[in-house]
N, C-alpha and C positions, 0 to 999 in steps of 0.2 A: 504494500500500500504506500501511497505518497505521504510524506511527512516533512516537517520543518524541525531540524534537530540542532542542538548545541553540541558541537564536537570538540570545541576548545574554548577557553575563556581568555579574555584580554581586556583589562581595565580601560586601556586607552583606545583600543580599536575593536569594540565589541562585535561589529559586523563580520570580522574575520573568522569568527567561530560559528557562523550561521551556515548550515548545510541543508540543501533541499534535494530530496530524492526518495528512492524506494527504500523501505525498511520492512522487517518482518512483521507479520500480523501480531497484535497484542496477545500476551499470555493472560489467561483468565484464572486467577486463584479461586479457591472455594469461597462461595458467598459473594463473588463478584459477577459482573456481567459486562457486555459490550454495548456501546452506543455508536450508531452510525452518525457521524458528525455532519450536520447541515450548515452550521455556522459556528465560528469561534472568534473571540475578541482578544485584542492585543492589550497588554498591561505593562506598566513600568517594571513589574516583576520579571517579565521576560527579558527586558533589556538588562536588568541587574544580573540575571543569571548569566548572560553572555559576558558580563564584566567579572564574573566569579563570585558574586555576592550571594550567600545563602545556598550554595551548591557544593557538595563534596566532589573533588576531582575524580575520585574513584567511581563516581556515578555516571561520568560521561562515557559515551554519548547519551543524551537524554532528549526525548521529544519535548519541545517547549509547549507552553499554553496552559492556562488555568481554567478558562471559561469555555463552555460549549452548550449548544442545544442540538437536538437531533432526534433520532428514532431508536427506541430500545429494541430488544430482540423480538418483541411481539408487534412492532410497528407503531407503538404509542409515542406521541410527541412529548419529549421530556427536556428538562433543564438539568444540567449536571452541577451538583454542589461539590465544590472543589477541595473542601477541607477533609483530609483523611485522618481520622483520629477516633479515639474512644470517648464518648460523651462523659464529662464530669459534671454531675448535677444537671444533666440534660443539655450540656453545652460542650460540643466537641472542640471549640476554640480555646477552652481552658486546659485541654490535654497538653502537658508540656512536651509530649513526644509527637504531637500532631505535625502534619506536613501538608503542603498544597500539592496538587497535581503538578508535575514537572520538577519537583524537588527530589523526592525519593522514587516516585512512580512516574512513568511516561505521561506526558500531558496531552493536550487536546488539539494541537496543530497537526492533525492527521485525519485520514479518512475514517478511522475507528479508534475508540479509546476504551480501555478497560477501567471500570470503577466499581466500588462496592454497591450492591443493589440498593442499600438504604440511602445512597447519595442521589437517587433520582427523584426529581420533583416534577409533577405533571405540568406541562406547558399550557397556559390558557390559549384557547383558539384565537383570542383577540390579538395576541402578540405574534409577530412574524418570528421566524427563526433568528434573523439578524438582530432584532430587538431583544429577544430572550437571551441571546448569547452575551449581551452586555451586563446581565444581572449578577452573576455569581461572585464577582470580585468587586468592581467599582460601585455598582448600585447597591449591592448588599452591604458593603462597608458603609456607604452613605446612610442607608436606611437605619442601621444599628446606631450610628453616631447620632443621628437626629432624633429618632423616636425612642431610643432606650437610654443612651448615654448623656444626652444634653441636659436632662432633668427639667426641661422647659415645656410649658403648655402652649398650644396654638395661640397666636396673637403676640408671642414674644419675638424679640429681635435677635437674629442670628447673623454673625459675620462669617463669610466663607473666604478664606485666604486663597488667592491664586486661581481665579476663575479661568476655566479652559480645560483643565484635566478631567478625566472621567469621573473621579469622585466628586470634584467640585461642581461639575455640571449636574450630576445626579442630586447633590445636596440642594442646589437652587430649585430644580424642578420638583423634587419631593417636598421641600419646605413650602414652596408656593401652594402646592396642592393640599398640604396639610394645614394651611392656615397660619403659617409663620411669616413674619416680615423678614425677608432675606436681603442682606447686603453682601456685596462681593468686591474684592480687589483684583486688579490685574495691571501688569506693566503695559499691556497692549491696549490702545484705544479701541481697536477693532474687537478685541475679546470683551472689553467692558460693554461695548454696544450690543454684542451678541448675548451677554449675560442678561441685559435688560430685556431683550427679546425672549429669553428663556423664562423670565419670570422674576428676576431680581428687582427689588423695589428701588434700590440705589446702588451705584457703583462708585469706586474710588481708586485713585492711584495707590500703590503700596506705600504704607507709612502715613497716609493722609489723616488729618484730624477729622474725627467723625462728628456728626451733629449731636450725638449723645452716646453714652456707653451702652454696650450690649449685654445681653444675658449670657450668651455663649459664643465662643469662636470655634469654628471647625478648622482644624489645623492639619494640613498635609505637607506644607512646604518646609517647615522646620526653622532652621537657623536664620534664614533671611527675613522671616516675618515674625519671629518669636517675640521680640521686644514690642512690636506694634500690637500683637495679639494680647499680651499682658496689659498694655496701656489702654486697650479698647474695652476692657471688661468693667462692668459696674461692680461695686462691692458685693462680694458673695458670688460673683460670676464664675464661669467654668470654661476651660479650654479642653476640647476633646481632640486628642491626637491620634491619628491613624497612619502617619507617615512623616518622613523628614527628608524630602528629596534634595534640599539644599544644605543639609548637614544636621547631625543629630546631637551636637553638644553646644547649644547656645548658652549665653550667660543666664543663670536661673532667675536672677533678681528676686531672691528669697524675701528681702524686706517688703517688697510690694505684695508678694504672695501671702505672707502671714498677716501683714497689717490690714489688707483689704479682704482677708479671708477667702482668697481665690482657691479654686480647685483645678487640678490638672488630672484628667482622666484618660487612660489609654483605651483604645478600641481597635480590634482587628477582626476583619471579616464579619461573619455572622453565622448563625446556626442553620441547619437544614429547615427547621420550622419557620425561621424568619425569612428564608428564601421563598418558601411557599406563600407566606403572607405578603411579601413584597410583590410577587407575581399577581396575587389577587388584588392588591392595592392598585397596581397599574391597570389591570383589567377593569376595575370598578371606576377609576377616576378618569381614564383616558390618557393619563400621562404616559409618554413613551420615551425611552432612552434616545438621546441625541447621537446619531451615527454620523461621524465625520466623513467616512468613506468606507466603501465595501470593495475589497480586492480579492481576486482569486488567490488561493493559498500559494500558488507557484510564484506570485509576486510579493511574497511576504517581506522581502528585503526592502521594498519601497515603503511599506508601512513602518518598519523598524527605523528607517532613515528619517521619516517624518516625525516619529515620536522622539527620536534623539534630538532633532532640531527644535522641538517644541512647536512644530507646525501642525497643531491638532486642536480642535475644539469639539469635545465629545469623544466618541469611541471609534477606533479603527477595527473593522470586522473583516475576517477572512472567510471565504467559502471554499471548502475542499472540492475537488473534482467529483462529479456524479459517480457513484459506485453502486454496485448491486448488493 
């Protein structure tokens, strides 16, 4: 079958480890099944893997990709939950030994992928395969950040740092549909304008003084925006962190944290049940993932290059070749 594989890692030249071509069919352990992939979405996780972050060298080569929608062995339309782990108190993301597809097990950038049976979620008929493929990483992360971790009720004001990425665009769209007042920042005037079109109430340049302090900041950028995130919070406010693409060790500014009684909450991915509820939320509300572009899987290098340049607003989706 055709697949996109990481065969080597290079921090400075990640594309050099990208290999496209034929690979063996997936092995299916007991309790697992296969999904015929109809669409699969690109994430920063895939780019980090090519840079050697979060992957053991002895696991190479490995098929990339965390997200997929497709058909199960019985022909049912499904979404793949990409967290492989044992639920701890009903939450597999709390398993310290958990992994994502493409870390320990081959991922979704292929015609077929093997996954645990319990990781399959029914795909609502209202969602296309391309839309559904966007959900398991970026949109599920955003759903959990906003509706579980923020601690805010609808009507509250939320700041999203770095509008344009998959999680950020998902946060804006979900927050708008959920009744939150969504503010967003971006260095790009074009992306700020598109964030308004997506449902943001106001947009700002990075570091800008806000009209008022917010109840929560959704933080995926990290070091570059951390100081602004802290200064943007009202007393008792909360930063929800699910990523740090610009660096993971910003100055903590602990005096501000304790004096204003701020909270910093970590969030990663979401549970299988949350993925199911997210899919239902989209079917009920009419909200749809913003797809930046759809490319054939054999043109995956083009998508990786766009992601590395930051030339993306929404999600890049790949479609594997038709297979029987």
